[in-house]
N, C-alpha and C positions, 0 to 999 in steps of 0.2 A: 504493501501500499504507500503511495505518496506520501509521505505526514508533511511534507513544509510547505505549510501559509508561503500565498504571491498573492499578488494582483495581476491583472491580464488588461490588456486592450486593444482592440479594433485602432487601425492609423485613422483620419478623417477623411473625409470622401472625396474622390478627384472628380473632374470633371469626366474621365471616363469612368468610373463607379455610376455615374449620372445618367449617361449615356448606355451604361447597360453590356460597356467592354468588357472582353475579355480583358482583364493585366496582367498579372503573371509578374516576370521578372522585364517589361517592359515599365521604363521609369518613371512612373510620373506623377507630381508635385498632386498637392493640395489645391482642394479649390475653394473659395471665398465662403462654401458652406463647410467645405473641413474644417478651418482655421475657428470656423464659431464654434463647429465640434468641438472640438478639443479642446477651447477655451473653459466652456462650459465645462469639457469633464474634467480639468486643471480645478475649477470652484467646485466642483463637486466632490472631488477627490480628498482635496484639502479640509472641507467641510468633513466630509464622514475621516480620517486623522482624528480631525482633534475630538471628535464627538468618541473613537474609540482613543481613544488616551497617546498617540500615536505622535511627534511630533515631524511634520512635515523634510523639516530639513532632515529627517533621517533615514529616508526614502534615497533609494538609490534603483535606475534605471537602465536596463538591457532594451535594446531595439534591433528589429531588423535592420540591416545592413541599407536600405529602398529608403529614396530621398523622402518618402509621403510618410513612413512611419519615421523616419531622421526625425523632419521639419514635425511630424507632430511629440515627439518626444521631446525634444527642443523648447516647445510653445508649455507641454508639463512644465518644464522648468522652470521654464520665468513663472506659470500661476503657481508653482510652488514655492519660489521662492529659493530655490537650489544651483547652486553653477552646474553647467554644463559637465563640467571637470567629475559629476557625476552620471554620467550617461557612458554607457558603452555600446555597442553592436555585436550580433551574431550570425554571422553568414546560416544557423540552421533555422534560427526566424524568419529565414527567408520567405515569397510566398514560391508558392508550385509557378513554375515555368509550364503556360501554355502551349507552346512554340507556336507555330502559323497559327494559332487560331487568337495570338493574343493582338486587338484591336480592333477585332469581329465581335457581335452579338452574338444570343444563340439563334438566331433567326438567320442567320450570314453562314455560321457555321453549319446549320442542319442545309442548308440550300449546296454549302461550297463539298459537304465533308460529308456525305451521309453515315458513307458505312462506319467512318468512326465514330459517328451521334452513337447510332444504332448500337455502336460495341461497349460506349460509356454507360447509355441506358444499361447494358447488358450488366454489365462489373465495374461499377462509379467509381468502388474503392481503388480495381487493380489498374486502370484502365487509363493510359499517358496519351496525349495527341501525339503527330507526329514532331518530334523536335521536342513536346514538352517531358513531365513531371505527372507521379500518378496521387491519388491520399497515401498510398504506400511509402510511395520515398520519401515525403513530406513526416510522418508516419515512423519511419524510420529516423531521418534526424532531431524531431520532435523529442521523442525517445532515449537517442543520449543524448539530448541539452537539458530533459528533466533530470536525469540517471546522474548525472552531474550537478545539476543546483540542487538535487538530495542531499548528493557528497557534502553539499558548499562548496562549489566551487565555479560553482555563475558568478553569481554578481555579487556574493559574499565568498569571493577571492582568498586564501588563506594563505599565506605570508610563505611557506615552503612551499605550495605550488608556484608562487613567482618567481624563486628560488632558484630553479629548477626550469625554468621557462617552459612551464606544462600551461600555458593562456593562450594558447595562438586563437584560442576562438571568441579573444576576449577583445574588441576594437572601440578602440575611441575613435569618435567622427573627428575629431583632430588629425595634425600630423603626427604628436609623441607615442600612438601607437600603445596604451598604457591600459591600467584598467580603469576603475571608477576611483577617483579619492577618496580615503578613508574609508574605505571597506571595511566591515569586520561582521561577522553571523549572527550581531543582532543586526541588523539591520535590513529594511522590511523591504522588497520587489517590487516592482511595475514592472513588464514584458510591455511591450508594445510588438505587436507582430499581425496578421492578417485571419480574415475568415477561416480557413483551411486551417493554420495552423492552432487556431482556435477550438477548431472540432474536433481535428485528431488528439488534443490535450486532455476534451471534455469524453475522448471514445475511454481512452487509457486511463484517466482519472478516477473515473463513474464508472466502466467500465459500460459502456453504453453500448449497445448494439451499431456494427457502422451505417447502417441506412438512418437509423435514429441521429447520429452525431453527423452526418451528411448533410441533415435537413433541419439541425439547430440551425435557429435565428442569433447571425451576432452583428447586434445594432452599433453603430458608431458614434452614438450619443450615447453611452452608455461601460462600464465598467466591470471587470470577472475578479468572483471571492474563490478562490481556493483556500478553506482553512484550515485542511491538513484530513479533512469528513466527506465537505458537503459546498457543490459550487455555487454560487448566488452572485445578482446582479446588481450593484448599486449607481 
């Protein structure tokens, strides 16, 4: 059982989200609506932390390296009043690639790639578009990330690991490539990532059936909390 508590958030809305395009590894910035969503999430999160007796200054953030997630993370830093040195990125939090589907709507994919669309309906978990990745692929990456997190080696990087140069998965978005400043095992962590990553995390954490997890709604204006036993939204 994964017992380490954490918070998670989907990045704010992009123009491609609004138009229904498959996004994947395409590096699309936040739209104005997305900026407002994240600002509101920051205020909501800060109020929640104060309610439960956690100082917002104690939070550390681990983000997907895609710009829409990093931009969201930086807005959260500003709303929480913490320096961006408390932010790191991890490639295992990156959204699955949709290959040649990226930049297309569901209707366009259905029209252009009928056989791929049929195969996806038959086995959505294991299907990967041409040049893309599957839910199974990101499940493997998220499982590895969560296992390391469970061992206090994610945003709560152990000094002995830093000394042994075993932190290659954790990159600061700045130029120094370091882990977040001032980290310890007592720091609450916010993970900023993507819909599919949160869905597979829910499947692993709560033992959900794959079809149920893949259908889970992951809003851009809420935050997920895992308390070690149950997940909920704030």
